N, C-alpha and C positions, 0 to 999 in steps of 0.2 A: 182611512177616511172617510168611505162608506158606511163603516161602522160607527163612527160619530156621528153622520148622516142623523144612521136612522137610530141612534139613541135619544139625539136630539127631537125626533119626531114622536118617540115614544113618551119622551118626558113633556111635549106639549100636548099630548094628546090624554095626561093624567086630568083629573077635575085641579081647584085652583087648592082648594082645600089638600088633596093629595099632593100637590106642588109645595106649598107651606111644612105639611107637617114632614114630609121626607128630606127638604131644602135646608133647615135648621139641625143642629148636634148641640149634644149638651158637652162641654169642655168643663172638666174640671181644674179648676185654677188656686191651688194652692193659699191657705189662711183664710180666703174669701170665703169658701165653700165649705171651709167646717163648722161655722158656726155662727147664726143673725148676731147683729151686733147694730147698738144705734149711739150718735154720737148728738150733744147739743148744737154745736154747732159746726161749719165746713172746716174752718179751721183745726177744732178738736179732730176730724178727719183727717185732715190732708197730712196734720203731727202724727196720727196713727199709722197712716198708711207708709209716710216716708220712714217712717221706724221699724217697721214690722212686714212690708209687704216685697217681694223679689222684684230689683231693678226690671228684668224683663218683663214684665207687667203692666210698665208704663206707669208706675205712681210716684215715683222718687222726685220729690221738690227740685229746681232747677238752683243748682250755686256752682259757684268755679268748680271745686273739686267731683263734681259729680255729672258735669256738663261735656264729658267726653263724645 
């Protein structure tokens, strides 16, 4: 527990810019990060996401068959 407290003290001693810089990380999301795309309507985007993105990314439309 003392190690954890010391780590917290070190982190709080960092500048705000450093805390922001090191506090986030980029996580690759398959298909979403592969290419840029745009849609004319939100309905077009939702249809594309429902058909193309893996369920674990949370972009599936709520329907009885995938509401498990």
